[in-house]
Each structure stands twice: as structure tokens, then as C-alpha cells.
N, C-alpha and C positions, 0 to 999 in steps of 0.2 A: 683647578687646584689638585694637588696630589692627595689622595686619601691616606692620612697618617696611619689609620688602623690597618689598611692593607699592607702598607710598607713595614709596619711592626710585625705583622703576621708573617710576611715573607722573610724578614730578617730572622724571626724565631725559627721558621722552618729550616732555613739554611744552617743556623746554629745547631739544630737537632741533627741534621744530616751530617754535619762536621763531626759531632760526637759519635754518631753511629759508625761512620767510616773509620775513625780512630780506634774505637773499641774492636771492630772487626780486624784491623791490621794487627793489633796487639794479640788477639786470640789466635789468629792464623799464624803469626810469628812463633808463639809459644808451642802450638801443636806441631808445626813443621820442625822445630828444634827437637822436640821430644821424639817425633817419628824418625828423624834423622839419626838420633842416638840409638834408637832401637834397631834400625836397619844396619848401622855399623856393627852393633852387637851381634846381629844375626850372622853376618859374614865373618865374624871373628872366630867362630867355633864350628868345626866340621859337623858336629852332632846335629846342629840346627838345620843345615840344608840337606841332611839325610833323613830327617824326620818330617812326616807329612804335615802335621799340624803346624810346625814352625815355618815350613815352606808356604803354606796357605796364609799364615799370619804375615809373612813378608809380602806376599801378593796384595793382601789387604792394605798394608802400610804404604806400598808404592802407589796403589790405586787412590788411597786417601790423600797422599801428597799431591798427586796430579790434579785431583778434583778440587782440592783446597786452593791450589795456585790458580787454576783456570777460573773457578767461580769467583775468587777474590778479584781477579783481573776484570771479569765481566761486571762485577759490582762497582769497581772504580770507573769503568767506562760508562756505566749507567749514571753514576753519580755526577761525573763531569760532562755527561751528554756528548761523548765523543763518538764519532762515526769511524768505522774501519772498513777496509776492503772486504768485500763479500767472501773472497777466496780464503782470507785469513780467518774470518768468522766461521766459515764452514769447517775448517780444521779444528778450531776450538770446540765447535758444536759436536763434531764427530767424536773427539776424544772424551769430552765430558759426558756425552750420551752413553758411550760404552762403559766408562768408569762408574756411572750412576748405577748400572746393573751389576758390575763386577763385584762390588762390595757385598750386596745382599746375597748373591750367588755363592761367594766365597764363605760367608758366614754360615750359609746352609751346609756347605761341604764340610766346614769345621765341626758343625753339630753332628753330622753323620759320622765323622771320624771319632768323636767322643762316644757316640752310640756303639760303634764297632769295638772301641777300646774297652768299654765297660761291659757290654752285653755279649760280645763275641771275642774275648781276649785271645783265644787260641788261634783265631784267624786274622788277628790284627796285623801281624807282620806281613802276611801274604796280601791282604786287601789294601793296606796303607803303606805300600813301599814307595820309594822315590819315583819309580816308573809310573805308578798309579797316580802320584801327585802331579806329575807332568801331564798325564792324560787328562786329569781332572781340570787342570788350568786351561788346557786347550778347549775343553768342553765349555768351561765357564766363559771364556772370551768369545767362543763361537755363538753361544746363546745370547750373550750380552750385545753382540753386534747385529742381531736380527732386526730389532726395531730401527736402528740407525740406517741399515742397508735399505730397508723398505722405504723409509722416508726420503733418503738421498737419491735412490733410483728414480723415483717420480720427479724429484727436483731437477736432476740432470736432464731428464727427458723433456722437461717443460720450459726451461729457460735457455736463452741464447748465451754464447760464450762471452759477449760483451757485458752481461750482467755480473760476471765474476770480478770485473775490474771496477765496478761501481762502489761507492762508499755509502754505508748505511749504518744505523744503530744495530748492534749485534744482539738479536733476540732469537730464541729457538723457533719462534713462530714464523720467522723469515723463510724457513725451509719447508714449511707445510703449505703447499700450493692448493691442494684439494681438501675439503672438509673431512672426507672419509679417511685421509691419512691420520688426522688427529684421533678419530674414532678407532682406527686400527691400532694405533700406538696405545691407546687406552685399553683396548681389549687384550693386547699382548701383556701389558703391565698387570692387568687383573688376573690373567691366567698364571703368570709367573708368581704373583702374590698368593694365589690359591695353592699352587704346588709347594711353595716354600713353607707356607703355614702348615700344610699337611705333614711335611717332613719334620718340622720343628715339634709339632704336637706329638707325632708318633714317637720321635726320639725321646722326648721328655717323659712320656708315659712309660716307655720301655725301661729307661734308666731309673725311673721311680720304683718300678717293680723290683729291679735288681737291688736298689738301695734298701728296700724293706727287708729283703732276704739276706743282705750282707751282714758281716760282723767284723769287729776289730778294725785292723788297718784297711781292709777292703771297704768297710762301711764308711770310713772317713774319706777315702779316695772317691768312692761313689757319690757321696754327698757333695764333694767339691765339684765333681763332674756335673752334677745336677744343677748346682748354682751357676756353673759356667754356661750351661745350655740356657738357663733362665736369662742370664745377661745377654747371650746371643739373641734370644727371642725379643728382648726389649730393644736391643740395637737394631735388629732386623725390622721391627715394627716402625721405628723412626725412619729407617732408610726407605722402607716401602711407602710410607706416607709422603716422603720426598718425591716419589714417582708421580704423585698426584699434583704436586705443586705447580708444574708448568700449565696445567689446565686451569687452575685457580688464578694464576698470574695472568694468563691470556685473557680471561674474562674481566679481571680488574683493570687491565691495560686499556680496555675499551671505554672504561668509565672515567678514570682520572689518572694522570701520569704520576702525581705525587703519592696518591694512594697505592699505586702499583709499586713504587719504590719502597714504601713502608712495609707492604705485604711481603715483598721479595726479601727485605732485610730480616723480617721476623722468620720467614721460612728458612733463610740461610742459617740463622743462629740455631733454630730449634731442630731442623731436620737435615742439616749438612754438617755443622760444626760439632754439635753434641754427640751424634752417633760415632763420629770419627775420633772423639776423645775417649770413647769407651774401649777401643781396641788396645791402646797402651795399658789401660787399667786391667783388662781381662788377662792379657798375656805378659805385658811388661812388668806389672807389679804383683799380680796374684800367682803367676807361675814361678815357683821357687827356682827352678833351674835357670830360667831366663833372667830373673831378677839378680841372682848371684853372678851370672855372666856379665850383666850390665854393670853391676857394681865393681867387678874385678877388672874388666877390660876397658871400661870407659871412665868410671868415676874414680877408681883407685889411682890410675896414672896421673890424673889431675891433682889428687891429694898428695901424691909422692912428689910432684914437681913443686908444689907449694911448700912442702916440708923441706926439700933441698934448698929452695930459695931462702927460706927462713933461717936454716942452719948456717948458710953462707953469710 
């Protein structure tokens, strides 16, 4: 006879998974719409792509959009237990691996830009020019690619060409052939974490010193910069915790598949979605110049169209 309790338990688990997937799709859809509006606003005004902090902000938005789309796709594949060709999984792994590091690196660069603007205002125009922003982006992507290149180099050297045409479940662990690769990736992540933390703490302390000595409008501006750095620090902390998630998920996967799905869902909400919803908050809403541009170029045309339709 069929065990009714196990059937009910399985049905309950499936209902829970359905709810989880629906919630994720709604959240991802909302964040992608917001980020798209912000990206459109960025390209609407010349001032934004000539200012380093807005250029870095746009890089963060684009990276966030890519990682949201790819991780959501991987979540759906995991939920339906669909296998895909290894070559396609490799491309998804490479892009998501790089983007995972791009966001925290860019946040660190944005913190340094705030430090230069507040603590070294006379040199801000020289150090934070458009050319410097482009050089900074190249450095960010170069450093972000290092862990992925090391892992995939060993993978390419260890498998045959026929392996790329096989169909498998798409997990990051697929491309870690040797155990030392995981240890090396962990060591690089910890090193990056240490450097970023040092930069964030140093910038915060220096801006705090300037804030105490400032007065009037300068004091108000400095305190706002201090709060921005604090938000960057919190966002960076969540992003860096996300770098540890693959190791936790790999350990859980050896225990139970359903537990792995639940842990991956929790990690995705806490350390992937939440950090990426803070970027629009920090610059899209708190930054007066960007918020006014967003309202004028994106929201006002919609309002004017409604007004014209109503008058007709």
C-alpha cells in the first residue's frame, strides 16, 4: 500500500516549492523593471556617463541584471530538475561567476570615489575622470575573472571534447574537477574579502574624521556621504557572504537534494536579491540628481501621456 503520510508530505513540499518559485519570479521581475528604468535614465543625460560614480553605478546595474537573470534561470532549472548541455552551462557559470565578483568590486570602487570626493575634493576631478572610470572598470573585470579562469583552465585540460555535448544538471560544482580548485577559489574569495573590508573601513574612518570637522552645507554633504558608505558596507557584506554560498550548497547537496533546494532558495533571497535591491535605493532614490532625472525623463512622460489621453 502507498504510505499516505509520505504522499501528503511530498505534496506539501511541492506546494512549498511552487510558492517559492512564484515569489522569486515576482521579485526578480520587479527588480529588473526598476533596474531597467535606472539604466534608461543613465543614458538619457550626458552628465551621468561623464561622472565616475554614475558610470560605476551603471556597471553595477548591468551586472545585477545579468546575475538576476542567470541565477533565476538556474533556479528554475533546479526546480524542474532539467538537464542542459554542458557547454551552455559553462557559459552561464562563467558569466555568473564573473558578475558575482563585479558587484562587490564596483561597490568598493564607488566607496573610494566617495572618499576622494569628500577627503580630497581638489583632486577629485583629476582622479575620478571618465578615463579613470574606464580603467577602473577594466581592472574590476580583470580581477573578477581570475577565479573563473583558474577553475575553467583546469576543467578544459581535464575533460574530453565529447563531455561538452553531454546533458547534465547545471551546478557550479560540475566544473571543479580537483578538490584543490575549491580551496583555491575559497582562498581568492577570502583575500578579496579582506582587501575590500580594509578599503571600506579605511574610507569610512577618513570620511568620519572629515564629517566631525565640517560645518554648514559641507557637514550635511559629508554626513550623506558617510551614510552612503555605510549602505555600501552593508551591501558589500551581503555580496561577500554570497561568495561563501557555493561551498555551503556543495556540502548540503551531498546530504539531501530537497534540503539543497531550500538552502539555495534562502541564499538566493538573502544574498543575491536583497543586495541588488539596495543599489537602486542608494543612487536611484537617495541621489537627488539621479532621482530628478528619473522623474523627469521616465515618469513624467508617462504622466503626460495619461493627461493627454484623459483630456481627449
